[in-house]
N, C-alpha and C positions, 0 to 999 in steps of 0.2 A: 396585607403584610404589615402595615403600620400598626394595626390593632394588636397583632401578634407580638410585635416588638414591645409595645406598651405594656402588654400583659407580663412579658418577661421582666421588664424593668420593675413593675410593681411587685412581682414575686421576689426579686432580689432585695428590694428595699424592705419588704416585710420580713425577710429571713435574716436581715442584718441584725446583729445583737447591739443593744444600746446600754449605756451606763450613764446615770444622772442626766437623762435627756428631758429635763423639766423646763427647758427654755424653748418655747415654741419658735422663736426667731432662729435660734441655732439649728433646731431640728429641720426647719423649712429650708434654710440655706444649705445644709449638708445633704438633704434628701436626694434629689435627682442628680446634682453634680457629683456626689460621692459614688453613686451607682455607675454613672458614666465613666468616672475615673477608673473604677474596677473593671468594667467591661472593656474599655480601651486598653487596659494594661495587659490583657491576655494571661494574667497570672492565675494560678490555682486559688490564691487567697490574698486578702488585703486587710490591713488594720488601719483605721483612720481615727485620729484624735484631733478635736478642735476645742480650743478654750476661748471663751468670750466672757470677759469680766470675771465674775465669781462662779460661772457655770462651765461645765465640761461635758463633752459628748465623746464617747468611745464607741466605734462601730466596727464590726467584723463582717467581711464579705467573702463569699465563696466557701472554700474548704481548707482545712489545715494541711491536707495532702490530697492531691488530685484523685478523685474517685472515692474518698472515704466518707463523704456526706456529713462530715463534722465541721460545723462553721467555727471559724476563729472568733475569739472575743478578747476582752481586755487582759485576760490572764495567759493568752497564748504567747509562748516564748518565740522571739525572733532575733535576728542579728542586726546590730546597729551599724556594723562596719565603720566607715570613717566618721560617723557622728560621734564616735568615741572621742575624737580629738577635742570637742568642745567641753567634754568632761575633764580631760587633761588640762585644758586651759583654765578651768575654774580652780582646780587644785593648785596650779601655778599661781593664780591670783591670790589665793588664800595664804600661800607661803610668802608672797610679796608683802601682804598686809601684816604678817608677823615678823617681817624683816629677817627671815631665814635665808633669803636670797633677794636679788634684785634683777629686774628684767635686763639691765645692762651688764650683768655678770657674764664673763666669758665662760663658755662651756668648759674650757681648760680647768677652771677652778674646781670642777666636780669630777674630773677625769683622773684616772690613775696613770695615764700615759699621754703622749704627745697628741694634741688635736691639731689638724691642719688649719692654716689660715691663708690669707691672700695678702702677700706683702706684710704690712704691719697691722692689717685688719683681722681680728679674731672672729670666730663664730660666737655670738651671744645667745642667751636664752630667748631674747626677743626675736632674734633672727629665726630660731627654731620654731617658735610659736606662731610666726607669720609667714612660714614657708619661704623665707628669704635668706637661708643659710648657705646657698649655693650647693645644696645637696640634691641628688637625683630623686625621682619618685620612689624607686626601689633600688636596692643595692645589687640586684641580680635576680635570677630565677631561683625559686625554691627547689631543693632536691626532689627528684621525681618520687611521687607517692606521698609527699608531705601534706598532711591535712591543712586546709586554708587557715590562716591566722596563727599558725604554730611555728613560723619561721619568719625572720631570723631570730635566734636567741640573743640574749645580751652579749654573750661571748662572741657570737658570730659578727654582730654589728660593730663592736669595738675593734675587733681584729681587722675588719674591712676598713674602718675609718682611718686606721694607722697608715694605710697605703693609698688613701684617696687624695687626689690633687684637686683643689677647688678650681672650677673653670672661670669664675669671676669673683669679685669682691662681695662678701656677705652684706646684706642690707640694701643692695642696689636693684636686684631683679627678684621678683617673686616667681617661684616655680614649685608646684605642688610636690610635697615630699612626705611619704609615709615614714621612712627611716628617721627623718628629723624629729618626728613626734615621739618615736620610741627612745631616741637618745635623750629627749627632753624628760621623759618619765624616769629614765635612769638617773639623770642629774638631780631630779627632785628627791629620789630615794636617798642619794648621798647627802643632799642638803639637810633633809629632815631626819636622817638616821632611822628610817622606817620604810618598809616595803611599799611600793606604789599601790598595791592592792589595799593595804591598810589605810594609806593616805586617802584614797578615794572613798572608802567606806566611812572613815571617821569624819571627813570634811564635807562630803556631798551626799552619797546615797543613803548612809545611815540616818542622818538628821532628817532627810526628806521622806524616810520610810520606803525607799525603793528596794524592797527586799528581793526582787527578782532580777536585779541588775548586777552583773558581775562577770567574771571570766571563767569560772569553773563550775558550771551547773551540776547539781547533784541529780541522781537518777529521776527523782520526782519532777524536777524542772525540765530535764531533757525529754521526758515523756510528753511535755507540752510544747516542744519545739515544732514549729511549722516546717514542712519539708520544702526546701527551695527548689528552683528549676531554672532552666535557661542556660546561658553561657557558663560553662564550667560544671553544670549539674549540681545536684544536692550535695551538701556537706554534712558530715557526721557531727554529733554533739561532743566536742572535745574541749580540753583545757586550752585556753588561748592567752595565758599570761605572757607568752613570748612577745605578743604585740599589744600589750595593755595600754600603751600610750597612743597608738595609731588606729586600731580597728578591731580589737578583740571583744568588745562588750556585747553581751546578750542582754535583752530587756523585754518588756511587755508594754502593751498599750496603756495599761493602768499606771505603770511606773513613769512612762513618758508623759502622761498627763500631769503628774506631779512635777516633773522636770520643766515642762512648759510653764506651768503656773509659777514655779520658782523663778524662772527667767523673766517673767513679767513683773517681778517685784522691784519697783523703781527705787525703793529705799535701801536696797542692799548695796553697800559700798564695794564689796568684792566683785559683784556683777558689773559694776561700773568700770572696774579695771579690765575685766575680760571682754566687755562689749565695746570698749573704746576703739577708735580707728587709729592704727599705728602706721599703716602703709597705704597711701593713696595711690590708686592706679595711675593717675596722671603724673605722679612724681617719679615713676619708674620707667625705664626704657622698654621693659617687657613684663608681662604678667601671664604666666603659662599654666593652664590647667584649672581655671576657676569658673568657666562660663557654661558648664553643662546644664545649669538651671536657667539663670538669666545673667546678663553681663555684670561682672563684679566691678564695684566702684572703689572698694577699699577693703582692708583686712584688719580684723580685730585679733584677739588671741584665739585662734582656731576658727572664729566666726568669719563669714563672708558678708560684707555689707553691700546691699543692692539699693541704688538710689530710687527715689519715687519716680514714677512715670505714669502720666494719665491718672486713672482711678486707683492704680496700685500704689500703696504707701511705701515708704522706705522700709526695708526689711533687713534683719539679720538672719542668715540662713546657713545651713550645712547639709550636704548630701553624703550618701554612702552607698557603696555597691560591692558585691562579691559574695561568695559562698552561698549562692542561691537567692540572695535578697537584694533589693534596692530600697533605699529609705531617704526621706527628706524631712527636715524640720525647718520651720521659718516662723518668725513672729514680728509684729509691728511694734517697735519700741514706743512706749507712751500711749499706745492705743488699746492695750488690754486684749489683743487678738493674737492667737498662735495656732499652729497646725503641725501635726506630725503624721506622716503616712509611710507605711512599709508594704511592699508587695513581694510575694515569694516567687520572683522571676527576675533574672538578670538579662536585661535587654536595653542597650543605651539609647537607641532611637525612641523606644517606648518611653523611657525615663524623661526625655526632653518634654514630651507632651504631658506627662504626669506632673512635673514640676510647674509647668505653665498653668495647668488646671488648678493646682494647689494655690498658686499666687492669686489667681482670679477669684478663688473661693474666699481667700483672706480679704481681697478688695471688696467683695460683696458685703462684708461685715464691717468695713471701715468707711464711713461716709463723712468724716470731718477732717 
């Protein structure tokens, strides 16, 4: 039985597609652990990206759709879900650098109507970007039959916000919020006088050559979309501009390799703004919704900071789930090591094991 299992593992490793796998250390580190991550996920398909120094490895496992015998690769389209938020954070940091806005600006400055506060404490852009604006995860359930990531619209969320009463003072408690990041994207549109889609393309994805990353894939890209599974079932390839700040991005392994390498650029001052820690866990009476991977120690702009423990280095990470996919990105600041993984299956207990395996893979490549 052991020999049969070994044969299956070897077959899966050999069928995985690779890109720029010219680093023998990287290939060896990813080999068996990557295959085990895929087998344990129970997903039809998985895309794994690992960056080490100036080398990159992109591998696809399984099938783009269960039973189609077509292996995913670096060009297979997938959903980033909440990893979208760290892209939003970088756009925010770029606008701060240009002084088009400040992190301390109240949301009210960019609203056409009254924004709730708590006593004399308003919601600031920093509160939104660190999940500490006293807003809920969601503003309610989407209307029946609404495709994932297409609701709420801008009009929906601002109408809802008018009648919402903050349960505590912003800046005191961190509680994960999707609607907060969509309001943040709306505010940036007003500050810059430009659509958020254009802001993201002009400031992040365009300069990095991330041509497959966006919110409204054309038919050619939709044809490359992996078919998700698990809780909620598969989702169709639709325009997701409605949630462009919180979870609407589509991307590929090749594009996420560019994004990882970009975030490992220590000389980039804008990244220093988005990677900085603004909310320490120990400074807050509660931190809700951040420990699905490993315990959160602090919050950057969109990013979750994880303290070093044992062989595992300190990490900046972000996870995402929904619409048939679960995804995870993490990198070790100052170490030149980063990882992105996406599986075409929504299953939260499975995801805990996947993120643990991902952090151990990073630790195997960081020895100083």
